C-alpha positions as CSV (number, residue, x, y, z in Angstrom):
1,M,215.1,228.6,56.2
2,K,212.6,227.2,58.7
3,R,212.3,228.4,62.3
4,D,211.8,226.2,65.3
5,K,208.5,227.5,66.6
6,S,208.4,225.4,69.7
7,A,211.6,227.1,70.9
8,G,209.9,230.4,70.7
9,R,207.0,229.3,72.7
10,R,209.2,227.8,75.4
11,K,211.0,231.2,75.7
12,G,207.7,233.1,76.4
13,Q,206.6,230.6,79.1
14,S,209.7,231.0,81.2
15,I,209.2,234.8,81.7
16,L,205.6,234.2,82.8
17,E,206.7,231.5,85.1
18,V,209.2,233.7,86.7
19,I,206.6,236.4,87.3
20,I,204.2,233.9,88.8
21,A,206.9,232.5,90.9
22,L,207.9,235.9,92.2
23,A,204.3,236.6,93.0
24,I,203.9,233.4,94.9
25,F,207.1,234.0,96.7
26,A,206.0,237.5,97.7
27,L,202.7,236.1,99.0
28,I,204.5,233.4,100.9
29,A,207.0,235.9,102.3
30,A,204.2,238.3,103.3
31,A,202.5,235.4,105.1
32,M,205.7,234.4,106.7
33,V,206.3,238.0,107.9
34,S,202.7,238.3,109.2
35,L,203.0,235.0,110.9
36,M,206.3,236.0,112.5
37,L,204.9,239.4,113.6
38,G,201.8,237.7,115.0
39,S,204.0,235.3,116.9
40,F,206.1,238.1,118.3
41,T,202.8,240.0,119.4
42,S,201.4,236.9,121.0
43,L,204.7,236.4,122.8
44,I,204.5,240.0,124.0
45,K,200.8,239.7,125.1
46,S,201.5,236.4,126.9
47,D,204.4,238.0,128.8
48,E,202.1,240.9,129.7
49,Y,199.4,238.6,131.0
50,L,201.9,236.6,133.0
51,T,203.3,239.7,134.5
52,A,199.8,241.0,135.3
53,A,198.8,237.7,136.9
54,A,201.9,237.7,139.0
55,L,201.2,241.3,140.1
56,A,197.6,240.4,141.0
57,D,198.7,237.4,143.0
58,E,201.3,239.6,144.7
59,G,198.6,242.1,145.7
60,L,196.6,239.4,147.5
61,E,199.8,238.1,149.3
62,A,200.6,241.7,150.3
63,V,197.2,242.1,151.9
64,R,197.6,238.7,153.7
65,S,200.9,240.0,155.1
66,V,199.1,243.2,156.3
67,R,196.4,241.0,157.8
68,D,198.9,238.8,159.6
69,G,200.4,241.9,161.2
70,A,197.1,243.6,162.3
71,W,193.6,242.9,161.2
72,N,192.4,246.4,162.0
73,E,194.6,247.8,159.3
74,L,192.1,246.5,156.7
75,I,190.0,249.6,157.0
76,Y,189.7,250.8,153.4
77,D,187.3,250.2,150.5
78,Q,190.1,250.7,148.0
79,S,193.8,251.1,148.5
80,A,197.2,250.5,147.1
81,V,199.9,248.3,148.6
82,S,203.6,249.2,148.9
83,N,206.7,247.7,150.3
84,T,209.1,250.6,150.7
85,T,210.2,249.8,154.2
86,G,210.7,246.0,153.9
87,E,207.1,245.2,154.9
88,W,203.8,245.6,153.0
89,K,201.6,248.5,153.9
90,L,198.3,249.7,152.6
91,G,198.0,253.2,151.2
92,D,195.2,255.7,151.7
93,E,191.6,255.4,150.8
94,G,191.0,255.4,147.0
95,T,194.6,255.0,146.0
96,T,196.0,252.8,143.2
97,E,199.6,251.7,142.4
98,T,201.4,252.1,139.1
99,I,204.0,249.5,138.3
100,G,205.5,250.2,134.9
101,A,202.7,249.9,132.4
102,F,200.4,248.3,134.9
103,T,198.0,249.7,137.4
104,R,197.1,247.7,140.5
105,T,194.0,248.3,142.5
106,I,193.1,246.5,145.8
107,T,189.4,246.6,146.8
108,F,187.8,245.4,150.0
109,T,184.1,244.5,150.5
110,P,182.3,243.3,153.7
111,V,181.3,239.8,154.4
112,G,177.7,239.0,155.4
113,A,174.7,241.0,156.5
114,P,175.0,242.0,159.3
115,V,178.6,242.6,158.5
116,D,181.1,240.1,159.8
117,L,183.9,242.1,161.4
118,Y,186.1,239.0,161.3
119,G,186.0,238.6,157.5
120,K,186.9,240.6,154.3
121,N,186.4,239.9,150.6
122,V,189.6,241.1,148.8
123,K,190.1,241.7,145.1
124,S,193.4,242.5,143.4
125,K,193.0,243.8,139.8
126,I,195.7,244.7,137.3
127,D,194.8,247.0,134.4
128,W,197.1,247.9,131.4
129,V,197.0,248.8,127.7
130,T,198.4,246.0,125.5
131,T,201.3,246.7,123.1
132,P,199.2,246.7,120.0
133,G,196.6,248.8,121.8
134,G,193.4,248.0,123.7
135,A,192.5,247.6,127.4
136,A,193.3,244.4,129.3
137,S,192.9,243.3,133.0
138,V,193.6,240.4,135.3
139,T,191.7,239.9,138.6
140,R,192.4,237.7,141.6
141,E,189.9,237.4,144.5
142,T,189.9,235.7,147.9
143,R,188.3,235.9,151.3
144,L,190.4,236.7,154.4
145,T,189.5,236.0,158.0
146,N,190.9,237.2,161.3
147,W,191.9,233.7,162.2
148,D,195.0,234.2,164.2
149,S,193.7,236.3,167.1
150,R,192.5,236.0,170.7
151,D,189.8,237.7,172.9
152,W,190.1,239.4,176.2
153,L,186.7,238.5,177.6
154,Q,184.9,239.7,180.7
155,T,181.4,238.5,181.7
156,D,181.5,239.1,185.5
157,W,182.4,242.2,187.6
158,S,181.0,241.0,190.9
159,G,184.4,240.7,192.5
160,G,184.3,244.4,193.1
161,A,186.7,247.3,192.7
162,G,190.3,247.7,193.7
163,Q,192.1,245.1,191.6
164,N,194.4,246.6,189.0
165,N,195.5,243.3,187.3
166,W,193.9,240.3,185.7
167,S,194.6,237.7,188.4
168,D,190.9,237.9,189.3
169,P,188.8,238.4,186.1
170,S,185.7,239.2,188.1
171,R,187.2,242.4,189.5
172,Y,187.8,245.9,188.1
173,T,189.9,249.0,189.0
174,S,187.3,251.5,189.9
175,D,183.8,253.0,189.3
176,D,182.1,256.3,189.9
177,G,179.7,254.9,192.6
178,K,176.8,254.8,190.3
179,I,177.4,251.3,188.9
180,D,175.9,248.1,190.2
181,A,178.3,245.2,189.6
182,L,177.0,242.9,192.3
183,S,174.9,240.6,190.0
184,I,177.1,237.9,188.4
185,G,177.1,238.3,184.6
186,Q,175.6,241.8,184.7
187,L,176.8,245.4,184.9
188,K,174.0,248.0,185.3
189,L,173.2,251.4,186.8
190,K,172.5,251.5,190.6
191,E,168.9,251.3,191.7
192,L,168.0,254.3,193.8
193,P,166.0,253.9,197.0
194,A,162.5,255.4,197.3
195,I,162.0,257.0,200.7
196,W,159.3,258.3,202.8
197,S,159.6,262.0,203.8
198,L,157.3,264.7,205.2
199,F,155.9,266.5,202.1
200,T,154.0,269.1,204.0
201,D,152.6,270.0,207.5
202,T,149.2,271.6,207.0
203,G,148.8,272.6,210.7
204,N,146.5,271.1,213.3
205,Q,144.2,269.2,211.0
206,T,143.8,265.4,211.2
207,W,143.8,263.8,207.8
208,N,141.9,260.5,207.6
209,D,142.0,259.5,204.0
210,I,143.7,260.4,200.7
211,W,143.1,259.8,197.0
212,L,145.3,260.7,194.1
213,F,144.3,260.8,190.4
214,S,147.8,261.6,189.2
215,P,151.1,263.0,190.4
216,D,149.5,266.4,190.0
217,D,146.0,266.0,191.3
218,G,144.2,264.5,194.3
219,F,142.3,265.1,197.5
220,V,142.9,264.6,201.2
221,V,139.9,264.6,203.7
222,G,139.8,265.0,207.4
223,A,138.4,266.3,210.6
224,G,135.9,269.3,210.6
225,G,135.0,268.7,207.0
226,Q,138.4,269.8,205.8
227,I,139.4,268.9,202.2
228,R,142.5,269.9,200.4
229,R,143.4,269.5,196.7
230,F,146.8,268.8,195.3
231,N,148.0,270.6,192.2
232,G,151.4,268.9,191.8
233,S,153.2,271.2,194.3
234,T,150.9,272.3,197.1
235,W,147.8,271.2,198.9
236,S,145.1,274.0,198.9
237,N,141.9,274.3,200.9
238,I,138.6,273.5,199.1
239,N,135.1,273.8,200.4
240,S,133.6,270.4,201.3
241,G,130.0,271.4,201.9
242,T,130.1,270.1,205.5
243,I,131.7,270.7,208.9
244,Q,131.5,267.1,209.9
245,N,134.5,264.9,210.2
246,L,135.3,263.2,206.9
247,N,136.7,259.7,207.4
248,A,137.0,258.2,203.9
249,I,137.1,259.1,200.3
250,Y,136.5,257.0,197.1
251,C,136.7,258.3,193.5
252,L,135.5,256.7,190.3
253,S,137.1,259.6,188.3
254,A,138.4,263.1,188.8
255,S,134.8,264.3,188.5
256,N,133.0,261.7,190.6
257,C,134.1,261.2,194.3
258,F,132.3,260.4,197.5
259,A,133.5,261.4,201.0
260,V,131.8,260.0,204.1
261,G,132.1,260.8,207.8
262,G,130.3,261.8,211.1
263,S,126.6,262.5,211.6
264,G,125.7,260.5,208.5
265,V,127.3,262.9,206.1
266,I,128.0,261.8,202.6
267,T,129.3,264.5,200.3
268,R,130.0,264.3,196.6
269,W,132.5,265.9,194.1
270,N,131.2,266.5,190.6
271,G,134.4,267.8,189.2
272,M,133.8,271.4,190.2
273,I,132.4,271.5,193.8
274,W,131.8,269.3,196.8
275,S,128.2,269.2,198.0
276,V,125.7,267.0,199.9
277,P,123.0,266.0,197.5
278,P,119.4,266.2,198.8
279,G,118.5,263.0,200.7
280,W,122.1,262.0,201.3
281,D,122.1,262.9,205.0
282,T,121.7,259.4,206.4
283,G,121.2,260.5,210.1
284,N,123.5,260.3,213.1
285,Q,125.6,257.3,212.0
286,T,129.4,257.6,211.7
287,W,130.5,256.3,208.4
288,N,134.1,254.9,208.3
289,D,134.6,253.8,204.7
290,V,132.9,253.9,201.3
291,W,133.1,252.0,198.0
292,I,131.5,253.2,194.7
293,F,130.5,250.9,191.9
294,S,128.8,253.5,189.8
295,A,127.2,256.9,190.3
296,T,124.0,255.2,191.5
297,N,125.5,252.2,193.3
298,A,127.7,252.4,196.4
299,L,128.3,250.9,199.9
300,V,129.2,252.6,203.2
301,V,130.2,251.0,206.5
302,G,130.4,252.6,209.9
303,A,130.0,252.5,213.7
304,S,127.7,250.3,215.7
305,G,127.2,247.8,213.0
306,Q,125.7,250.3,210.5
307,T,126.1,249.8,206.8
308,G,124.4,251.7,204.0
309,R,123.7,251.2,200.3
310,L,123.0,253.7,197.5
311,N,120.5,252.3,195.1
312,G,119.6,254.8,192.5
313,S,119.4,258.2,194.2
314,T,118.7,257.2,197.9
315,W,120.6,255.6,200.6
316,T,119.2,252.8,202.7
317,T,120.7,251.7,206.1
318,I,121.4,248.1,206.9
319,Q,122.2,247.0,210.4
320,V,124.8,244.3,210.7
321,G,125.4,243.5,214.3
322,T,126.6,246.1,216.8
323,T,130.4,246.2,216.3
324,N,132.1,249.0,214.4
325,W,132.9,248.4,210.8
326,N,136.2,250.2,210.1
327,G,137.1,249.4,206.5
328,L,135.7,248.2,203.2
329,Y,137.1,246.4,200.1
330,C,135.2,245.1,197.1
331,L,136.3,242.6,194.5
332,A,133.0,242.9,192.7
333,V,129.5,244.3,193.2
334,N,128.5,241.1,195.0
335,D,131.7,240.4,196.8
336,C,132.8,242.9,199.5
337,Y,134.6,242.6,202.8
338,A,134.5,244.8,205.9
339,P,136.8,244.4,208.9
340,G,135.7,245.5,212.3
341,A,135.9,245.1,216.1
342,A,135.9,241.9,218.1
343,G,137.8,240.1,215.3
344,R,134.8,240.2,213.0
345,I,135.0,240.5,209.2
346,G,131.7,240.9,207.4
347,R,131.0,239.9,203.8
348,W,128.5,241.3,201.3
349,N,127.1,239.0,198.6
350,G,125.3,241.7,196.7
351,S,122.1,241.6,198.7
352,V,122.9,240.9,202.4
353,W,125.8,241.3,204.8
354,S,126.9,238.3,206.9
355,V,129.7,237.3,209.2
356,P,130.7,233.6,208.4
357,A,131.9,231.7,211.3
358,R,135.3,231.2,209.7
359,W,135.6,234.9,209.3
360,D,135.4,235.5,213.1
361,T,139.1,235.8,214.0
362,G,138.8,236.3,217.7
363,S,139.1,239.6,219.7
364,Q,141.3,241.7,217.5
365,T,140.2,245.0,216.2
366,W,140.7,245.1,212.4
367,N,141.0,248.5,210.8
368,D,141.5,247.9,207.1
369,I,141.5,245.1,204.6
370,W,142.8,244.4,201.0
371,M,141.7,241.4,199.0
372,F,143.6,240.1,196.0
373,S,141.1,237.5,195.1
374,P,138.4,235.4,196.9
375,N,141.3,233.1,198.0
376,D,143.9,235.7,199.0
377,G,143.8,238.8,201.2
378,L,145.4,240.7,204.1
379,V,143.8,242.4,207.1
380,V,145.6,244.8,209.5
381,G,144.6,246.1,212.9
382,A,145.3,247.0,216.5
383,G,148.6,246.0,218.2
384,G,150.3,245.5,214.8
385,N,148.2,242.4,214.1
386,T,147.9,241.2,210.6
387,Q,146.4,238.0,209.1
388,R,146.2,236.4,205.7
389,W,143.3,234.7,204.0
390,N,144.0,231.5,202.0
391,G,140.5,230.8,200.8
392,N,139.5,228.7,203.8
393,N,140.6,230.6,206.9
394,W,142.5,233.6,208.3
395,S,145.8,232.9,209.9
396,T,148.6,234.9,211.6
397,I,151.6,235.6,209.3
398,P,154.8,234.0,210.5
399,G,157.2,236.6,211.8
400,G,154.5,239.1,212.5
401,S,154.4,242.6,211.2
402,G,157.5,243.9,212.9
403,T,155.5,246.4,215.1
404,T,153.1,246.4,218.0
405,Q,151.7,249.8,217.0
406,N,148.1,250.0,215.7
407,L,147.9,249.6,212.0
408,N,145.2,251.8,210.5
409,A,145.3,251.4,206.7
410,I,146.7,249.2,203.9
411,Y,147.2,249.8,200.2
412,C,148.5,247.2,197.7
413,L,149.8,247.5,194.2
414,S,150.0,243.7,193.9
415,A,150.0,240.6,196.0
416,S,153.7,241.1,196.6
417,N,153.8,244.9,197.2
418,C,151.7,246.3,200.0
419,T,152.2,249.1,202.5
420,A,150.4,249.5,205.9
421,V,150.6,252.6,208.1
422,G,149.6,253.2,211.7
423,A,150.3,254.9,215.1
424,S,153.4,256.8,215.8
425,G,154.3,257.0,212.1
426,V,154.8,253.3,211.7
427,I,155.1,252.1,208.1
428,I,155.5,248.4,207.1
429,R,155.9,246.8,203.7
430,W,154.6,243.4,202.5
431,N,156.7,241.5,199.8
432,G,154.4,238.6,199.3
433,T,155.7,236.4,202.1
434,A,156.7,238.7,205.0
435,W,156.4,242.2,206.5
436,S,159.3,244.5,207.0
437,L,159.5,247.7,209.0
438,Y,160.4,251.0,207.4
439,S,162.9,252.6,209.7
440,P,163.3,255.2,210.9
441,P,159.7,256.5,210.6
442,P,159.5,259.8,208.8
443,T,157.1,261.2,211.5
444,S,156.0,260.4,215.0
445,Q,152.4,261.4,214.3
446,N,149.7,258.8,213.9
447,L,149.1,257.9,210.2
448,F,145.5,257.0,209.2
449,T,145.7,256.5,205.4
450,V,148.0,255.4,202.6
451,F,147.7,255.5,198.8
452,F,150.0,254.6,195.9
453,L,150.0,255.7,192.3
454,T,153.0,253.7,191.3
455,P,155.7,251.6,193.2
456,N,157.7,254.8,193.5
457,D,155.0,257.3,194.1
458,G,153.0,257.0,197.3
459,W,151.2,259.1,199.9
460,A,150.3,258.9,203.6
461,A,148.5,261.3,205.9
462,G,147.5,261.6,209.5
463,A,147.5,263.7,212.7
464,S,148.9,267.2,213.1
465,G,148.4,268.0,209.4
466,N,151.2,265.5,208.4
467,I,151.1,264.6,204.7
468,L,154.0,262.2,203.7
469,R,155.2,261.2,200.2
470,F,157.1,258.1,199.1
471,A,159.3,259.1,196.2
472,G,162.5,258.4,194.5
473,G,163.5,255.0,193.2
474,G,164.3,254.3,189.6
475,F,168.0,254.2,188.6
476,E,171.0,256.5,188.3
477,T,170.9,258.2,184.9
478,A,174.7,257.7,184.2
479,G,177.6,255.7,185.6
480,S,181.0,254.5,184.5
481,L,183.5,251.8,185.4
482,I,187.2,251.3,184.6
483,S,188.3,247.7,184.0
484,S,191.4,246.1,185.4
485,V,194.6,246.4,183.3
486,F,195.0,243.4,180.9
487,D,198.5,242.2,179.9
488,L,198.6,241.2,176.3
489,T,202.1,239.5,177.1
490,D,203.9,241.4,174.3
491,P,203.3,244.6,172.2
492,S,200.2,243.7,170.2
493,P,197.5,245.2,168.1
494,V,194.1,245.6,169.7
495,Q,191.8,245.0,166.8
496,I,188.1,244.9,167.6
497,I,185.9,245.9,170.5
498,E,182.4,244.5,170.9
499,W,179.9,243.7,173.7
500,D,176.6,242.1,174.6
501,E,174.0,244.5,175.9
502,A,170.3,244.7,176.8
503,I,168.8,248.1,176.2
504,P,165.4,248.8,177.7
505,V,162.6,250.9,176.1
506,C,163.4,254.4,177.2
507,L,162.0,257.9,176.9
508,P,163.5,259.2,174.8
509,A,164.9,256.1,173.1
510,S,168.3,257.7,172.8
511,A,168.6,258.2,176.6
512,C,169.6,254.6,177.2
513,N,172.9,253.3,175.7
514,I,176.3,251.8,176.5
515,K,179.6,253.3,175.3
516,F,183.2,252.1,175.6
517,Q,186.6,253.7,175.5
518,I,190.1,252.0,175.5
519,R,193.6,253.1,176.3
520,V,196.9,251.3,175.9
521,A,200.4,251.6,177.4
522,D,203.8,250.1,177.6
523,N,203.5,249.9,181.4
524,P,200.9,248.3,183.7
525,A,200.4,251.7,185.5
526,M,199.1,253.0,182.2
527,T,201.4,256.0,182.5
528,G,200.8,258.4,179.6
529,A,197.8,256.4,178.2
530,V,195.1,258.4,176.6
531,W,191.4,257.3,176.3
532,S,190.1,256.7,172.8
533,P,186.9,258.4,171.4
534,D,183.7,256.6,172.2
535,F,182.8,253.2,170.7
536,T,179.0,253.0,170.4
537,V,178.2,249.9,168.3
538,S,177.8,246.8,170.4
539,A,178.0,244.5,167.4
540,G,181.6,245.6,167.1
541,E,184.0,248.3,165.8
542,L,187.5,248.2,164.5
543,I,189.9,249.9,167.0
544,P,192.1,252.6,165.3
545,I,195.6,251.4,164.5
546,I,197.1,254.2,166.6
547,Y,196.3,252.0,169.6
548,N,198.3,249.0,168.2
549,G,201.7,248.0,169.4
550,K,201.4,248.3,173.2
551,R,201.5,245.5,175.8
552,Y,198.8,246.7,178.2
553,V,195.2,247.6,177.5
554,Q,192.3,248.8,179.6
555,Y,188.7,249.8,178.9
556,Q,186.2,252.2,180.4
557,V,182.5,251.6,180.0
558,F,179.7,254.2,180.3
559,L,176.1,253.3,181.0
560,N,173.4,255.9,180.4
561,G,169.7,255.6,181.3
562,D,166.5,257.6,181.6
563,G,166.1,257.2,185.3
564,A,163.2,254.8,185.1
565,S,165.3,251.9,183.7
566,T,168.9,250.8,183.1
567,P,170.9,249.3,180.3
568,V,172.6,246.1,181.2
569,L,176.1,245.0,180.0
570,N,176.5,241.2,179.9
571,E,179.8,240.7,178.2
572,A,182.7,242.8,177.0
573,R,185.3,241.6,174.4
574,I,188.5,243.1,173.0
575,N,190.1,241.1,170.2
576,Y,193.9,241.3,169.9
577,K,196.7,239.6,167.9
């Protein structure tokens, strides 16, 4: 019997096909499962990212809400935000917030250099571990500004003290008496007056001239060859090498001085002793003044028209008329001026003395002179007379000198700062355009000499051993002022304090500064208000949030100086919501 071989073959192929089909189905099923699982994971990841993004956005909105309440609450570098009381609040420094599987971190960075106190860069970052595993994050960033705020601004305090409200913004409540608020747009320490006072009474000596090297060293010369030296606190006798009256002194240095006087005496200081060098006794002339150009070149002027010149090691006498020459001032070796009797003013050109016609001022007796330039100078003399040189002629100064007492000496620090002294203790000051009388005089004794080291350190001397000193000046070293009370109109945060200042160069540098404090209250009387710690950065500081939420605010400013100069406050600003 024959078999159907094709049927057998068809039966074997069906089993194989089933196996293959099952394998294909398994592959397809696995792929479908993998695809479905991937889709589920993607859906989970997508949901996580959406949640993270929403939390990041929420973080920025939370910070905006805090900003809108009070800008000065943005004081952290890193902080969490929370809303447990119905409003957003920042946590402490360095904190983060956990929200389910997510961690939210808010960071703040400054804007600009120098830092802009009215701006903040804010970043809200969400971190989490994805469901399949692995770190993920979402970040949102923005820049916030203190846009919705106002300034309490004060630029003028000249209205004075006594006003405890803001109806007059140029006024203030009080100060400690050491503040100068008179200049519009400036607040500074008060300038202290420099005054003349009797420094010492050395007895019956008459002092005719004085010279200071420093506040701690100098000489005074007078009748009977008397010389005293200053050591910073006392004047002590020193041997002059002569008993003749000494009328004038001039020093090139602390080791080279000449003093001249009666009977032709000219004595010299070499840093250790006074002595009359050989050949320096010029006879019976009375010398009234001296000027030194160098150790071997000098001029003297004196009574009866006598003048003398040192040329090398010897003095030669030059007769210039017959009137007394009472003073001497030199602009250069070849440009000197000598005032004298009968209105005469002599001039030295380097080789000869002359009295130009236009330098003959009449019958006045001139005792001293000071020249600022060949075209500007002052001369003082008997009866309180003074005149000024303009380059062409001498003329009387309008308004006079303020005295009829004889004026014996003048000393100038500049063309707008001169002092002249005279009989009965008279002292007058020149400000560049007019003379003013110092009153009351510090002594009734005649004054014959005056000398200044600085605008606030001067000396004068005269009869009966009187030696006077002009001292003081400068500024108070500390002062404070309390502002008027400012009405914010409702309970508000006070956010930033800043001010415009000018700080001088001081010794030490830290001696000069400006500091502020503030206080707040619910009432205009400021009852219960407490002053804050010092604010010291003029460019601005955030005010602590404990001072927020009151209606009334007031500041107190402190100025500190070194006595020689003062800081100046030009503007004060308190920013509030």
